[in-house]
N, C-alpha and C positions, 0 to 999 in steps of 0.2 A: 429460602426462595426469595424473601423480601430484601436480604442484603444483596443477592445477586442482581435483583432489578435496581438497587441503588448504585452497585458497581457499574452496571450498564448505562445509566444516566450519567453518571461521572466520566466514564471512558468516552462515550460518543458525543457528549453535550457541555462539558466543561473544560476549560483551559487545563492542560495537563500541567503547566508550570505551579499552578496553584493547588494541585492535590497532593498531599506529602507522599503518599506511597507510591504514585506514578513517577516520582523524580529518581528512582531506582532502576527505570527501564527506560529504554529509548521508545519513545512512541509516537506515531504520527499524531500531528496536532487536531485536537477536536474540532469539529464543525460549529463555529459560533452561530450560524444559523439552523442549527439542528432543528427538525420540527418537533422534537420532543420537548424543546424549552418552552412551548406555549402549555404543554400539558402537565410537565414534570417540574415547574419552577419550585415548590415548596415541598414536593414529594419526598426527597431525602431528608428532609427534617422530621417527617411523619415515621418513614422507615427506620432511620437510625433509632430514635426514641422507642418506636415499637419493637424492633429487632433485639435491641440490646437489653431492653426489660426482659423480653422473654428469655434472651440467652442467658440472662444471669439468674433467673427465677430457675429454669430448669437444670441448672447446675448444682443446685441445692438437693442434699440427699432426702430432705422432707419439704413439702411445699404446703403454706398455708395461704388462706387469702391474705391475712395481716402481713406476713413477711413480704407477700407479692405487692401489696400496697406501697410498703416502704422502697422495695426495689423500683417500682414504677415512677415514685416520687423522687427518688435519687436520680433516675436518669432524666426525668424531666428538669431537674434542677442544673444536671451537667450540661445537658443540650441547650438550656436557656442561657447558662453562662457563657458557653460558647457563641451564640447568637447575640446576645448582649456586648459580647466583646468586640463584634465587628463595628459597634459604633465608633471606635478608634480608628475607622479606615483613613489611611493617608496621615495620621497624626502620630508617628512613631516617637516623637519626642514626649508625648503625654501616656506612653505606653506605661501601665501601672504594674508590670510584672517583670520589669529589668532586674535581672540578678538573680530571679528564682529558677532553679535548675530546670524543671520541667515546662514551667510555663513559659520560659523564656524561647523555647523553641517554636511555639504556636505564635510568634510574633507575625510571620507572614500570613497565616490563616486570618488574624485579626486585621493586619494592613491591608491585604488583597481583598478582603471579603466586603460584602455589601449588606448591611443591617437592613432587614425587612421585619417587620413586625407579625406578617402572616406566618413568618417560620416560627415564631414563638407559639402561635396558635395551633400549627401543625405538630410542634414538639408536644404540646399539652394533649392533643387528639391522640397521638402516637402512644404516649403513656397510658393515657384513658382506654385506649384501645386494648392495650396489652393487658390492663389490669381486668376488663370485661371479659376479654378471652379466658384469663386464669379463673376468674369468678365463675364462669359458666363451666369450665372444665374441671374445676377442683371443688369438691365437696367441703362444707365447713366441718372442721372436728366436733364431734360429739363429745359433749361435756358430762 
């Protein structure tokens, strides 16, 4: 549900040129004056961290609170890396990942993105929310 909500935000309110997976489809340009932009500015950062943490955790054959914590921290770090990478906006000559196979492909994300420290706060809230969800749903192992 959360990933679908995130998809809709990007589809209706973000420039499709800057959304990697939209490059494979011919889509009508998004509305830059989308009414959702005021509400959803940092929401994708929360959704991504929350959803991918939970998706990673539920893919495990056995779920514990401790392992869940590690996955949530992992996704907080990955998402924070992408947010901090946007500091290099417009400075492609300073791009630190030139020549690295996977990271070289994300240059447009960094170059076209806008760094917002609130995104990092929402990433942390998303990961924390995912951990709290698991903490509530999963009983601790009995020793």
